[in-house]
Steps between C-alpha positions, in 0.01 A plus 500: 500500500340288767680210665281264299605667175867483597470132587326428170778673306767322702335164432519557124861612527599196706351271238673690222832481686479125534439464127877550471567210741520143375671327792183308588478347153627155402874494442558847648680603819283628786588839643675669212397719209621393153878521494772571575622656177535375232234243597260781594491862604510463877772429753431279801458785750196648328297190571567553871398863466177400324398265782556784746267717294237226510541446876427869545208466259351227720566700817341817365204355311426175682498308171661162574463364145875479445621399846570137412691611191705745708584235759603247237723757332673621815572149625616367164781754476650469850794284389650198676613703802170689532670837451383613153820401325384231256801363309348555156513881540861520621625647172309825565443490875538834675448600860213716374339203322511287813394803700179547302390144572594551865296820521202318350528227763522774765187660357316169525586484870405865562170469315411170668480337161387137548788294635647211300448140617700423813747280310595792274722803572305783663486861383687656791772235496551556127544873555746426780690257279546764231610756757742261670667399175544866412636582846757221468868599490510339156292790365689786668851628442702815556492627143338845486492486880228233512165436341358213298611433147237492228561141389549203732729261304843644417458348153217738410526827313435768758677328790734800507206742541339616825160654451211663674234241429693201637575690820150649502333159499727390787427820693127467438490137609705571812273786607189289451641198682599728789143622535341158453726312743612786727855371456747788502762310299297557186472871578875523556559365151244741357673796666840381381376461144335843494818659633710330234272601212494861620870506578613363165291761319227285349261731687627854456444812707194588291352155569537373147566125488745388232546156351844378612877495457782258418735360761810556283424871531415477871138573395593856410393457134136533599247422230259789556200336342199529730228237517178535693510160666819599681316787666203277574697221662695740724194704596308193610799370693544840664132502598547164670806631683301804612230267631747261664678787676169637631507812287869588497556859387809383313293266285222756461748753365641244257149410382395864457803578286489185290123518453515859378777410256305198378184698430697774325703266281263215422152656518507814284148639493397229745546215250760222520782542248813287452745779430802291400338344197140606438559817298759332278305176451801310633342301783587133536248232593610534864446876501149465363394358837638753750203737533273238653743407777533865595121543526468190718793585726400862548145402586619250761735764641195713588387224737841452659585871528162679480652850482594414140138463391423867430784515248459156345129430464407794273784413263405132492147602405593731214757252375257207507237703315751577227609137488147374444421766242761366257389134529309504172709273278462153359200310375341527844550878494639495854863391446739723693806674363796651681475879476234638732544875462407511131143385555516266201598136453860488377500146359754371752356184655618232739479359848685798647273758343188320624650433842572872535135593458379218723733621774388860457128419496495249786708737716206741503334257743776534760285707735259210546765231547654358814853617570789253473501270802783388725546184703333678793213662312343204327773366274480123463796418277762280665857622490843346533777740604757249370338459159753514220788391722546181297504688171806445286721779376472537125860615497640169624474264204448146632336333201544505124359797314174404332370591160280762661800700618680753286741350249854500631399571860763259628785695341566707806790703369301621201210589726713699738659688212161576354371621836802724544464681172124486455281802537175312476180657621159367405325833531450728204590861561223600266731706279 
């Protein structure tokens, strides 16, 4: 298809995606998709992921129709300390959730998305705030030899779990901040995080990336479920580290190995496939959205580490073609499902399914798009290296628990007992 055809398809998909969003309607909350459960299907993080998809849509197509909506959404959710930790999401707030909003703010800076008014927090400073809160000693401990926990508050199910996606978002953000600011401190954290993930066995010798492990087992009880967005977030971060280190052979070797594993595992026959849940029809709402992030991140990686392009671009093309071919559902006869390899609409609909196809289609325009900028190559977003320093620790209770928090959250002894014996993991193994 021509660029014009791709843009026309992407425009329809963007409109269809936003049909699931009601945050700009009277009485609704800007920035979030309907939820969290049981109020709606979507957790807070997926709203942040959606705005990232739409920032890329604007960057790749030039269509600014939704820019004001994106800006409103991203600023509404920053929270009182401008660090993407709004109090009303504390009961399910993970490092990965905060990380997705931080990566979207970083993307806005890298894509030179229009800056907010001067009296509002700026994109780069928001990304730095997220990074700084996650680099805080409050988030790091010696269990499992290091690494971020999945959840932030100790009262949350999953606080005793250290997983790939939480650490992957932190690694990704650190690598990108290092390149944008040329500040080696960010790169040091990225290196440290990569080394921990590899050392603890979440990335194995065959370059499979597994979900996580529990601290009471020293993270040796690894949940071997594999999810495509883990591979995507680490590959993009590794591409940024390769770029930041001026083509380090160490990072090139890591990319080559992980990229080959990613294509082999998640793109059978050249078409994106979510192996942990797709064949068994066991995907959660979260999992329905992973394919689109991978397409976007892999396409951007070809700009940051161009040697990746020969492997990535053909697969993105065949995968996008398959994605579009199954978008035949609904009254409009273009509603997208989840399974791309079957060639037929599977009846599974939602924001994630549509966002996947939008990400895949718009990524086909990557060859015509400007590469991510830095503060020395045209970036205009204003940063604050101390952003997030005034953020409060969610694990030091200084005010009464509100109705929005989990029932019984103040009963610390019960919480600690639950955390000690729990084996919670949100991911389905797909069995």
